[in-house]
Every structure is written in C-alpha cells, then in structure tokens.
C-alpha positions, -999 to 999 in steps of 0.1 A, spaced: 426 -139 -735 414 -140 -699 380 -156 -693 355 -151 -665 354 -179 -639 320 -181 -622 334 -203 -594 352 -172 -581 319 -153 -574 318 -169 -540 354 -160 -532 357 -130 -508 391 -123 -523 376 -118 -557 356 -85 -556 371 -66 -585 389 -73 -617 402 -47 -642 382 -19 -625 395 16 -626 405 33 -594 378 52 -577 377 90 -582 356 121 -573 322 124 -588 329 155 -608 317 160 -644 340 172 -672 323 193 -699 338 200 -732 330 237 -730 316 265 -708 284 264 -728 279 228 -719 287 234 -683 266 265 -677 238 265 -702 232 229 -715 244 212 -683 251 181 -703 285 169 -713 293 158 -748 321 137 -733 294 113 -720 268 92 -737 241 76 -716 233 39 -721 201 41 -700 170 28 -716 159 -5 -730 183 -34 -729 178 -70 -740 173 -93 -710 173 -130 -700 164 -143 -665 178 -175 -651 170 -188 -616 206 -202 -612 239 -199 -629 233 -234 -644 203 -220 -664 220 -191 -682 225 -192 -719 261 -202 -726 279 -179 -750 253 -152 -750 281 -126 -747 296 -136 -781 293 -113 -810 276 -140 -831 249 -147 -806 216 -128 -814 197 -117 -784 170 -100 -805 143 -123 -793 150 -117 -756 128 -97 -734 133 -59 -731 141 -44 -697 146 -9 -685 179 3 -672 182 15 -645 158 -8 -627 157 -38 -603 147 -69 -621 123 -77 -593 104 -45 -601 102 -55 -638 85 -88 -634 114 -112 -627 120 -129 -594 101 -110 -565 112 -83 -541 122 -98 -508 122 -78 -475 143 -91 -447 158 -74 -417 183 -94 -398 181 -128 -414 199 -135 -446 175 -139 -474 186 -175 -482 182 -187 -446 163 -220 -445 167 -225 -482 204 -231 -485 226 -243 -457 257 -222 -465 285 -205 -447 307 -175 -456 328 -184 -486 297 -200 -502 267 -186 -520 232 -200 -526 229 -226 -553 193 -237 -553 181 -202 -561 204 -174 -570 191 -155 -600 214 -145 -628 203 -116 -650 219 -115 -684 219 -81 -702 228 -72 -737 231 -37 -751 241 -29 -787 256 5 -792 276 26 -816 303 51 -805 291 86 -812 311 104 -838 322 131 -813 338 104 -791 357 85 -817 395 85 -815 396 91 -778 401 66 -749 367 51 -741 354 42 -707 323 25 -693 307 35 -660 282 16 -639 270 37 -610 254 8 -592 248 -29 -599 235 -53 -573 252 -74 -561 280 -83 -586 285 -85 -623 308 -98 -651 313 -76 -682 320 -85 -718 324 -62 -748 322 -78 -783 326 -112 -768 357 -104 -748 358 -105 -710 365 -71 -696 362 -74 -659 342 -80 -627 329 -59 -598 313 -69 -565 302 -37 -546 265 -28 -552 265 8 -541 296 26 -556 306 30 -592 324 4 -612 343 16 -642 363 0 -670 384 11 -699 370 -5 -731 391 13 -757 408 -19 -769 375 -38 -769 354 -17 -792 353 -13 -830 337 10 -856 300 3 -862 279 -18 -838 293 -30 -805 279 -55 -781 279 -49 -744 270 -80 -723 266 -84 -685 258 -112 -661 244 -98 -628 245 -122 -599 219 -116 -572 241 -130 -544 279 -131 -544 307 -132 -518 299 -96 -511 263 -104 -502 274 -116 -468 282 -79 -462 250 -65 -476 225 -78 -450 209 -44 -445 174 -40 -432 159 -35 -467 143 -51 -497 166 -75 -515 169 -66 -552 193 -72 -580 201 -57 -614 215 -25 -629 198 0 -607 218 32 -613 230 50 -644 252 35 -671 272 57 -695 301 58 -718 327 86 -714 359 96 -731 390 113 -717 408 140 -736 446 143 -736 446 165 -705 415 151 -688 412 157 -650 406 123 -636 402 132 -599 398 163 -578 403 167 -541 391 200 -525 401 207 -489 392 239 -470 412 252 -441 402 280 -418 422 302 -395 414 299 -358 394 332 -359 376 321 -391 387 353 -408 408 336 -435 404 305 -455 423 284 -480 409 262 -506 434 236 -515 427 219 -549 446 187 -558 440 173 -592 450 141 -610 457 148 -647 459 124 -676 488 140 -694 515 166 -691 516 200 -708 489 226 -713 475 245 -683 447 244 -658 430 275 -645 413 272 -612 389 301 -603 368 307 -572 335 325 -574 311 339 -549 278 340 -567 288 355 -601 319 373 -590 354 358 -594 372 365 -562 405 347 -569 422 323 -593 454 305 -600 470 288 -630 490 256 -629 509 236 -655 492 204 -667 507 173 -650 498 140 -636 494 156 -602 486 193 -598 481 213 -566 470 249 -560 458 270 -531 432 298 -533 431 323 -504 399 339 -492 395 367 -467 364 367 -445 351 335 -461 314 328 -458 311 297 -437 290 266 -447 266 251 -423 231 235 -425 217 268 -412 234 288 -439 247 266 -466 269 291 -484 287 276 -513 315 290 -534 317 280 -571 349 264 -583 356 265 -620 384 245 -635 393 251 -671 417 228 -689 437 239 -719 460 221 -742 494 234 -754 478 254 -782 455 271 -757 424 252 -769 399 244 -742 397 207 -735 374 206 -705 355 226 -679 346 214 -644 321 232 -622 322 222 -585 310 237 -552 331 243 -522 320 250 -486 343 265 -461 338 248 -428 357 232 -400 344 201 -382 364 188 -353 365 171 -320 373 197 -295 382 178 -263 352 155 -261 327 177 -280 321 177 -317 321 212 -331 313 229 -364 330 262 -370 337 264 -333 302 257 -321 288 225 -304 268 208 -330 235 189 -324 223 164 -350 186 166 -355 187 138 -379 170 110 -397 181 78 -414 172 76 -451 171 45 -472 170 52 -509 135 40 -517 105 45 -540 73 26 -538 73 23 -576 109 17 -584 126 4 -552 161 19 -548 160 35 -582 152 70 -570 149 100 -593 165 134 -587 129 148 -583 122 123 -555 155 132 -538 146 169 -539 112 161 -525 127 141 -496 152 169 -488 124 195 -491 102 176 -466 131 172 -442 141 209 -443 105 220 -439 103 199 -407 136 211 -392 156 180 -399 193 190 -403 211 157 -406 210 125 -427 226 91 -422 228 72 -455 217 39 -441 235 17 -448 254 23 -480 266 52 -501 237 67 -519 236 78 -556 257 109 -560 229 133 -565 219 135 -529 253 147 -518 253 176 -542 218 185 -531 226 182 -494 255 207 -499 230 231 -514 200 225 -491 222 224 -460 224 190 -443 250 173 -420 256 138 -433 270 106 -421 281 88 -452 280 51 -445 300 23 -461 282 -6 -477 287 -31 -449 262 -49 -427 265 -85 -415 236 -85 -390 226 -121 -398 261 -134 -391 263 -123 -355 228 -120 -343 230 -156 -333 261 -148 -313 242 -122 -293 215 -147 -287 240 -172 -275 232 -198 -302 263 -193 -323 300 -190 -315 317 -157 -318 338 -170 -347 307 -169 -368 305 -131 -367 316 -112 -398 340 -96 -404 354 -96 -369 390 -107 -371 387 -126 -403 414 -107 -421 407 -123 -454 378 -99 -457 399 -68 -451 408 -62 -488 372 -62 -499 362 -39 -470 390 -15 -477 380 -14 -513 345 -3 -503 360 23 -480 381 37 -508 353 37 -533 330 57 -509 357 81 -498 371 89 -533 337 95 -548 322 116 -520 352 134 -505 345 169 -519 311 174 -503 310 197 -473 277 182 -462 296 150 -452 309 155 -417 314 119 -406 324 87 -424 308 55 -411 324 21 -414 290 5 -419 262 -8 -397 255 -37 -373 286 -58 -382 299 -66 -347 334 -55 -340 370 -66 -343 402 -58 -362 388 -57 -398 365 -28 -389 392 -11 -369 414 -12 -399 386 3 -420 383 32 -395 421 37 -395 421 39 -433 394 65 -432 414 86 -408 445 82 -429 426 93 -460 407 122 -444 419 137 -411 393 165 -416 364 143 -407 354 120 -379 348 83 -381 317 65 -368 308 29 -361 281 18 -337 288 -19 -336 316 -16 -310 287 -14 -286 284 -52 -290 321 -59 -291 343 -35 -271 376 -51 -280 384 -22 -305 365 6 -289 387 32 -306 372 22 -339 346 50 -334 355 86 -326 321 90 -308 300 67 -287 271 57 -309 243 35 -298 209 24 -311 177 28 -292 188 34 -257 163 53 -236 170 89 -227 176 77 -191 200 51 -203 220 77 -222 222 99 -190 233 69 -170 260 60 -196 274 95 -197 275 97 -159 302 70 -161 318 76 -195 328 111 -204 357 106 -228 336 108 -260 305 126 -272 274 104 -276 250 102 -305 221 78 -314 228 67 -349 192 52 -347 165 62 -322 128 70 -320 118 39 -340 90 53 -361 72 21 -370 34 28 -373 19 50 -347 51 59 -328 76 86 -317 61 90 -283 83 106 -257 107 117 -284 110 150 -266 130 134 -238 159 129 -263 158 164 -277 155 179 -242 186 159 -233 206 177 -260 199 209 -241 209 197 -207 238 172 -214 266 187 -235 280 153 -245 247 141 -259 248 156 -294 216 143 -310 206 114 -331 190 101 -363 154 89 -363 147 55 -378 137 62 -404 125 86 -431 103 67 -455 84 34 -454 99 7 -475 66 -2 -491 56 -11 -527 27 0 -547 5 -30 -554 -31 -38 -562 -54 -61 -542 -75 -88 -559 -102 -62 -567 -78 -38 -584 -75 -13 -555 -40 2 -549 -23 -2 -516 11 -1 -501 26 -36 -497 51 -46 -472 73 -76 -465 57 -109 -475 31 -93 -498 51 -104 -528 50 -140 -517 86 -139 -505 99 -160 -477 116 -157 -454 106 -121 -446 101 -97 -417 67 -85 -428 57 -49 -419 90 -42 -402 98 -26 -435 76 4 -426 93 27 -401 89 60 -419 79 95 -408 66 97 -444 48 68 -460 58 51 -493 39 77 -513 57 105 -494 25 114 -475 36 130 -443 28 109 -412 11 125 -381 44 117 -363 61 144 -383 43 171 -363 62 161 -332 95 157 -351 92 192 -365 85 207 -330 112 188 -312 137 197 -338 129 234 -341 158 258 -334 137 285 -317 121 275 -284 93 299 -273 79 301 -238 47 322 -239 31 339 -209 1 363 -208 23 394 -209 56 383 -224 74 356 -244 109 343 -242 128 331 -272 156 306 -267 177 306 -299 193 272 -305 208 281 -338 245 280 -339 249 309 -364 216 326 -371 200 354 -352 162 352 -347 159 384 -367 164 364 -399 128 353 -395 95 372 -393 80 368 -359 42 369 -356 22 371 -324 -15 363 -326 -43 363 -300 -73 339 -302 -103 336 -280 -119 302 -278 -100 293 -310 -110 323 -331 -82 347 -340 -88 383 -327 -54 400 -334 -21 393 -351 9 415 -355 46 414 -366 71 417 -337 108 425 -342 131 400 -324 168 401 -320 180 370 -302 216 360 -308 225 324 -315 227 302 -284 211 328 -262 177 337 -249 157 370 -248 123 381 -235 99 403 -254 66 419 -244 33 406 -257 20 434 -280 -16 430 -268 -32 439 -235 -43 411 -213 -80 404 -220 -108 407 -195 -138 393 -213 -146 357 -203 -131 330 -224 -100 310 -231 -72 330 -247 -44 315 -267 -13 334 -276 8 320 -304 43 331 -313 53 320 -348 86 323 -367 84 322 -405 108 326 -434 113 361 -445 122 351 -481 120 322 -504 146 294 -500 154 264 -522 132 243 -498 103 266 -489 85 298 -498 84 329 -477 60 325 -449 68 289 -441 67 284 -404 99 271 -388 90 273 -351 61 282 -328 52 284 -291 18 289 -274 5 301 -241 -30 299 -227 -48 319 -201 -84 318 -190 -109 345 -180 -134 326 -159 -169 321 -174 -200 323 -153 -215 289 -148 -251 285 -160 -276 256 -157 -300 252 -186 -336 260 -177 -366 243 -190 -390 214 -184 -378 178 -183 -403 150 -184 -392 117 -168 -410 86 -179 -401 56 -157 -414 26 -176 -410 -10 -168 -382 -17 -192 -371 18 -203 -365 52 -188 -374 81 -209 -364 117 -205 -379 144 -228 -372 181 -232 -378 207 -258 -365 193 -291 -350 161 -278 -358 127 -262 -335 103 -245 -343 66 -238 -324 43 -214 -330 6 -214 -330 -16 -183 -332 -47 -205 -304 -39 -229 -282 -20 -204 -275 14 -218 -285 45 -236 -305 31 -265 -318 63 -281 -308 100 -283 -331 119 -306 -325 155 -314 -348 175 -337 -366 143 -344 -335 125 -356 -319 94 -340 -283 103 -333 -268 71 -320 -266 38 -339 -257 15 -309 -255 17 -272 -225 37 -260 -203 14 -239 -172 17 -217 -141 10 -237 -107 0 -225 -90 -11 -257 -73 4 -287 -62 -13 -319 -26 -23 -309 1 -1 -325 32 -17 -339 49 -7 -306 22 -23 -286 26 -55 -306 64 -54 -301 61 -51 -263 33 -78 -261 7 -54 -249 -21 -76 -262 -6 -106 -242 -2 -85 -211 -34 -65 -212 -56 -85 -235 -83 -89 -208 -92 -52 -213 -102 -61 -249 -125 -88 -235 -138 -62 -210 -146 -38 -239 -164 -65 -259 -182 -83 -232 -189 -59 -203 -224 -65 -191 -250 -47 -170 -262 -81 -158 -250 -88 -122 -232 -121 -125 -235 -127 -87 -268 -111 -75 -293 -128 -97 -322 -114 -78 -311 -78 -83 -306 -86 -120 -341 -100 -122 -356 -70 -105 -340 -47 -132 -322 -26 -105 -295 -16 -130 -295 14 -138 -302 36 -109 -323 67 -117 -323 100 -98 -346 129 -105 -328 161 -96 -340 197 -96 -328 206 -131 -317 172 -144 -322 135 -145 -293 112 -136 -292 76 -148 -263 54 -137 -253 20 -150 -230 -4 -134 -210 -26 -158 -194 -59 -148 -162 -66 -165 -148 -101 -174 -114 -95 -159 -94 -116 -134 -98 -105 -107 -133 -93 -116 -138 -55 -118 -167 -31 -125 -173 4 -136 -201 29 -136 -213 50 -165 -237 78 -157 -257 101 -178 -271 134 -165 -297 149 -188 -304 186 -188 -332 207 -202 -313 218 -233 -306 183 -244 -270 182 -231 -260 150 -214 -232 151 -189 -214 117 -190 -192 103 -163 -172 70 -165 -158 58 -131 -137 28 -121 -123 24 -87 -87 13 -82 -84 -24 -88 -54 -44 -77 -37 -71 -97 -50 -59 -131 -28 -48 -159 -26 -12 -172 -55 0 -193 -47 8 -229 -76 32 -229 -104 45 -206 -132 60 -227 -168 58 -237 -173 46 -273 -202 60 -294 -213 47 -328 -230 72 -350 -243 69 -385 -215 71 -411 -233 101 -427 -218 121 -399 -186 121 -418 -173 157 -410 -154 166 -379 -144 199 -363 -126 202 -331 -111 228 -308 -80 211 -293 -45 201 -302 -38 196 -339 -39 195 -367 -25 160 -367 -29 132 -343 -18 138 -307 -12 114 -278 -3 120 -242 33 113 -250 33 129 -284 16 163 -282 44 188 -279 39 197 -316 2 199 -313 -11 235 -316 -43 245 -298 -68 257 -324 -99 249 -344 -95 222 -371 -117 205 -397 -114 174 -418 -134 144 -428 -136 113 -406 -118 93 -433 -90 118 -435 -85 113 -397 -72 78 -404 -34 77 -407 -19 57 -436 0 31 -416 10 -1 -434 -9 -22 -409 -42 -7 -396 -38 3 -360 -48 30 -335 -48 65 -351 -69 97 -352 -66 106 -316 -67 143 -305 -57 156 -270 -67 187 -250 -101 187 -268 -125 215 -258 -151 204 -282 -155 179 -311 -183 183 -336 -192 153 -358 -216 164 -385 -232 156 -418 -229 180 -448 -259 200 -434 -240 207 -402 -263 184 -382 -248 159 -358 -233 156 -323 -213 180 -302 -189 165 -276 -175 190 -250 -147 182 -226 -123 199 -203 -92 187 -221 -99 150 -226 -89 130 -257 -113 123 -285 -106 97 -312 -128 97 -343 -126 70 -369 -148 50 -394 -137 19 -376 -138 4 -341 -106 -7 -325 -116 -43 -331 -122 -37 -368 -88 -21 -371 -71 -48 -352 -86 -76 -374 -71 -61 -405 -34 -66 -415 -38 -44 -446 -59 -14 -454 -79 -33 -480 -89 -58 -453 -109 -32 -434 -147 -36 -436 -171 -13 -455 -177 18 -435 -210 17 -416 -204 40 -386 -186 70 -374 -169 58 -342 -162 84 -315 -142 75 -284 -141 101 -256 -117 97 -227 -80 90 -225 -54 67 -239 -20 55 -228 9 69 -248 22 53 -280 58 49 -270 86 46 -295 120 41 -279 119 10 -300 93 -14 -315 104 -48 -301 100 -45 -264 102 -9 -251 70 0 -233 52 33 -230 69 54 -203 54 51 -169 41 86 -166 20 80 -198 3 49 -186 -33 44 -173 -29 25 -141 -57 1 -131 -43 4 -95 -55 40 -95 -90 54 -95 -99 64 -131 -126 89 -139 -136 110 -169 -164 135 -174 -177 151 -206 -209 164 -222 -226 157 -255 -257 171 -272 -273 172 -307 -267 198 -333 
C-alpha cells in the first residue's frame, strides 16, 4: 500500500496524486423534481459541519498515526468546515502584499518550505454512506483547501493535492466500508505551491470551501462542454454540447429552452464521448447589458428507459473576438468598466456565502460596474453562475502570483534567475495543471470572456506555455497576462496590452507608439482610503481612444477583519492587528466598499464615470450620448426635474429614443425661468421594471445643468455699535455681539440670540489629515511645514516687536454699513510667509470672512487653504446646498449632484480603515450646522468647499484606528478649498497638477457666516 511522504510537500513536481481529472461544475440530479423543485441532488451528501481538529505548529508536532482507524480523535477540538483555521482560533491571519509571509523567519529558496513555523492542521470526520448512495462508485470532492493536503480514508492513504483554489476530487469506492468510515486530512499551510500563491491578501489555511461525497450512476455525465457559435449576421446560432459519459448504452436527451418553452432538442446514444448540436434562429444574444440565458436540460436514461440523471445548465449565445486590434462582443467594441474582487468577508475571510456574493454583485450592478477580474485565483463556482445571470464580463484568473520572488529583481538587488516561474521549466507541469483545473471547471460560463494566466509573476517561457495551452483549449476566448510589462521576452503571452496603474497620459503616450494590441488596465484607480481622484481621465479616454478598452479598479472590498478593541468595541482590523509579522498593514484596505459592505464615498464617482448614458444639460435642451452597445435609451424612464435654489419645482417623464452608440438632443419640457434664483435641471434615467439586482425606479445615470437669474444685491440695514477697547474690539447689532481680541489674536466670541456660537478662535488652516495616497507620495515630508503653520500661526509680529507691543494687529475699519477687522498671521514656514484674515460684520449679524495669502516662492503646495471653526459638539446636524450626497473633492466631484442634503456630523465621517481626511463637500452654496432645535451657524459661499467633522485634521492624523480617535468635543467646520485626493496609485503618484493649490500663486477665499 502506498504511503504519504511528507518530504515531497516541498517538491514542485509533487502537486497531485490520485486526483481525478478536472471537469465542468455542473450538478447531476437524480430526477427532474430534484433539479427543478428541491434544487438539491440526492447523488450528493455534504460533509460540511463540525470536524475533529488538531493544530500543530510544524510537521514534527503532528500526532503520528492519527489517520488510523484505531486512533480515537474524540477528545480533539471541534472545528467548522468550511473555515480557515486562523478564523477559528488557531494560528493568526497574516496580511502580506509582496513579501512572502515567511520572509525574515526562514531563509529558504524555491524547492524548500518553512520549517520553524509551518502549521499543519489535522482533520478527522466520521461518516456513514447514506443508504441511497450504497452500491455505487463513491467520490469525495474538496472544492478548496489551502494550500495542500494529504487524504486518508479508514487509515489508507488516498492521495494529495496542492492547488488551493480549484477542486480536488478522489474516488474512494475501494476505501470505504459499511457502517462508520473515517476520513482524515493533513492540511499544510505552506507547500511547494505556496511560492506561487503570493497574492496581495491575507494568508490563511484549512478547508475553506465545500466538501461533499457524490456517486456516479452507470451512465453518469462526468463532463460537459458547451460552445456557442453565431453566424456573421447574428441571425443564426448553434449550441454545440460535448459530453463525457461514464458508460455505453442508454440515451441522452438534450433540450434547449427559452424561458419555459422548449425550442429544440436532440437525442444521442450513451457513450464515453457524446456530441450534439442544437440550432437556433434569431438567438437572443448574451451581454452584460442584456444577459439573456437559455436553459439547457440534459436527461440521461438507461437501456430500460429509466431516468438516471438530470442536468440543468445555462447557455449564453455570444461572440467575443479580437477584430484587428479591437476586442469586440457581438460585433461591438467592448469597454470594461470593471473592478478587481477578492473573495473576502470580514467575519470568515475567503469563506464567502452565496448571499454575500449576491450582495457584492448587486452593489456592482447598481453602480454601473460591468466587469470583474477574479484577483488572483479562481473563485468559488457560485460567482460564475451568478455573473452569467446578473450580466458581468469576467477575467477568470489562474492561481499564480510570485511577486515576492521577482520584486527584488526589479529593485536591482536580486538576479533575474530568482524570478519565478520565468524559464524554470520544472514548474511548468504544476502551472499547466492549474490552468487545466480552472479551464475545465469554468469553461461553460458565458460571463468569462478572458482567461488570465495569473498575476505579477514576471515573464518567460513557463507563462508563455500556460497562455498557449489556454489558446489550445479554448480558441473562443482571449488570454491575458500583465506581467510581460516587466519582461518583454515573450510579449505574445498576452493577447492585449495590460498594465497596472499607468496614468491616463501614459496610456495615451504608449498607444501613440504601439497600436498592434488593445490596451486595458487590469488594475487602476487604486482605491485605498480616500482615493479615486481624477478617475474620469481614464473613463474619458475610453471615449476618445479606441484602443483603450477600459480597466478594473483595485479593488472592490477592503480586506479587513471584524475585531474588538480592549474595551469591547467592534472595529475593522487590518494587517498587523492580529499580531502577525511581517505584514503590510493597512494596504489590505483598498475597497470601494468597506469590510462590512458599507459603500464608500468613492463609489459615487465610480457610478457616474461608469454610467452608460452621458447627459449634457443646457437651459433649453439636453443631449443624451448612449454608450450602451445594445440597449436603446428607451428601455429606461427618463425624468427631467427643475429646482430653484435646491427646492424641486417641477418634474416630468420625457420619452427618449437614443440608439446604442449614438447621441440625440431633446427639448427641456419647462420654460426657462425668469424669477431670480439658481436653477438646476436634472435629467435622470431609471429602471422601468424590476431586475435581479435592483427595483424599478433605480437610477442608472444622470446629468445636470445650472443657470442663474441674477439676484438684486442688498446690504443689511440697521445699527452697529463699535466698541474699541484696549484689548478687545466689540461689535454689536440687534440680536448678536462679536468680540475680537488684540491679545489673543482672533475672533474670540460670536454670540447670537444670547448664545455663544464658537468654542475656539477660528484660524487659518493649511493642513488636512493625510490620506493614504498623501502618505504614499510623502506629502507630509514634502509639505509638512503647512501643518506647523496651521498649528503655530501667530498674530505676534516676530520681527517688529514695537508694533506687537502696541497691539497694532488687528486693523479695524468702521465703514458706512459694516465694521472690518483684519488680522495678519505670521507663519512658521521657510521662507517665512504670512496671511491675512479679515471679518466684515454687518447689521444682521452676518460676517463676511476673507482669507488672503500672497504668492510665496520656494514653498511647497498647500494641502488646504481654509478657515477652521470649532463649534460645540451639540451642533451635530448638518444641511448643505452643494454637491452630494457623498464626499466630493476637486478631482472627484463628477458624480456629485447639486442639491440639498442632510446628515449628522458623525455620519459625515467615512469608514476608512485608517482615520484620514473625509467629509468634504464641493460647490457649496450654504452649510447649516445646527442642534436638534435648528439653532446653530449658517455658512454661505459662492461655491467653496466645506468640510464638517467631529475631529480636527490633527486628531484624525494622530489615530491609526478608529478606536484611537478622541472623545468628540467639537464640531469642526473648515471652509475654503483642498487639493485633490489623487488615486492613480497609492505609493508615489501625486495629485494631478490642475488640482493642486500652489503657494507660488495668490490664494484668496471669501465666505459669510451668521447665527441661526
């Protein structure tokens, strides 16, 4: 009897033993009732649930002989399957990006595995064969085990598998017996294959996908391959069905249904290989816009006409091809409006339920995302079936990443020979096995348009052979691999040029010189923290450059874990929070939704940039540019609304009829208004009927136009009393009083209706809490003196001591209908700079505020130019008329809609893993900050930015987790402008030039505030 040899776990040539060949992910039911009504196959028996478990830190610590029948594991711990052992209290989750997780602990090279710490999980499951399954060949399926495992049944060694992310199956007919059977596994955290599983993710181990028994009847269909072919005019289609049968004889009926109507069918004689073709006239074509799926029913009968099995599958007729140098779907140039998606749950890691997958896909569709890259491994099967139904274009990616092996090559500290797999052909069998496993399981899903060889694994002959094998297996799809960007020796590995994180300008420059292939960004718009600035430059480029066919945002969901701080408060943990080292800390959080699937403010911009209907609105007409490939704008309800100063006046339904890939202009259904005020016209497209991902009325696209009917300027009338004291300057009017201090250098009091409205002196502010992008491009290092200027600006003249002694700062001017008080603040910058902050008080209590700084040479860009107010925290409600509803920044406001919005100040703080700048709003006309009685402060601007938060920038910056933020004492209001947030990447790319605040240019802002 063959025995398992642990020493082979480190051998790259040893990656499977006694495994069955990979096959399609179909389910065989015993009857139509099971298939249609019960949706549960009696030919399967789940082994999910509680298993007995033993944890060992190394292979030397495992219990010898645990797999034997006589060994009683009854005293072992219980563990859930599927689950990662690290999420069940054994070992700890470890997040690492590029570096191998053992780096610095074990000095090993490929062909070796860690020895000082390499956990081995021993599992035991006792089971009995259900009566219905007895007498038939019995098989055992593991849908996902990380990273490798050895299997025993009743003490006998069955086999071994070393690919974490595709199924491993074994026949165990000869190993089982009547009565109780013992199933035993050893799961190794790191194996030879782990050198190729260096993805940017948490490092887990264990049985993390479903486990089940299944049986095969005499004429069982073991594999199905469905291929659709379309005529050049798309008026005729063939569905070719190739099946691998278990035995000869009997018959197989293959029927094709549209909805509940059978449109054609064929019968073939049972054999080991069966093939049939079904012909369809005027087939409904599958696309992400209209994911029309036909039902395929395969019924298997034995020689006596008894039904042995029923298979229900879905087929989508579509043609995806390279036409010259353009990728086309059903004859139209495709644009990927995509996102990368790790399988991840903050509660269970990569054990993701069907409900969570549905939630993810629903969020994506509701926000105009049409494409998914399965970074960087094949996902559990459920997502492919749902993607077929929901309508997504998918890049299905092979389980391969070796980033830690060649990153040092790129840095010039390691020789090229260190890169994996490169030309090390000893790894080719393992990689081809992974290619086959992915292809065979997923080949029937119309959602998959592109196969990917893997991610960030350099280049060379091994990966080229992987791509060649995919083309041999499947000529109907294209092959992707980005890594040739770093090693151009085998540039023909990838059918398209694929790059990560180039700027839009760099893409244009590349395509000006290289026009032989289309270009996609397999990763772009790095969505770490407060990001996705200037994303519109990429999506605009898809309209102007035919060869640029879109990209995939990095990425969909934060990889964060639900934990509790020392006081029992829940928070989302990131790399290092479980005590693991080495780690890459909060680089695990790059999602446009957070770990709890709360939608990030970034999503607002994503949805707008990805919308398929672009609307240009003018006072008397609007133009619809329809970017759909196949849908007319008439499939949506189009609403046009008119608002005056944010209040809706009129709304009506307008019929549109804009053909795909065309534009058409329509009249505004309202007369142009003449009453003074600001008018906003909004054109909105909404679903006409319910879909699987949204209800009727869900908005898919919008556009706005604004026009102004000039208001008459008026100056408040009333009496102002100026009191020019020795140390203070007082200004009184009806219902209010303002006090300016010469000693303390600012506005020390603003009382309205007898209540003090400000908690501290408003001060010039030049700093924001650095975003993750700011930290990546060293903004604090480059511009840190503006933080000092914000903290330590002074009204004391550091040069003219006499003027300072004479209290000449501020300067006061009594005007006819106002009082103007102007402070000069001296800034601790190098070279030294100064600014002025003036307050003009009017009779109605309104204070016109102006911050001015003259151009200053040799100073860095300003992160912010604003005035910061601190109000009492009781003023916890905010209402604004401006862009919203979510955060907007100067480079991320395309998706902001001009309107009136309300929320609490606490709700205005985004849920980023690391506290940072958030809560900003652009194009603000007014901002009210009130208590629950509606009393507070009103800030009015002519389109400035206003940020409202419970925290100052410095309090945010001092915290590395949400639970480290201080108790809320104030409502902090910053009025002015900020630089953009950037987002081309998060490790060096800076905010684009046009969204910077230059110190070399004069900066000035003006706004007004008053009590309520």
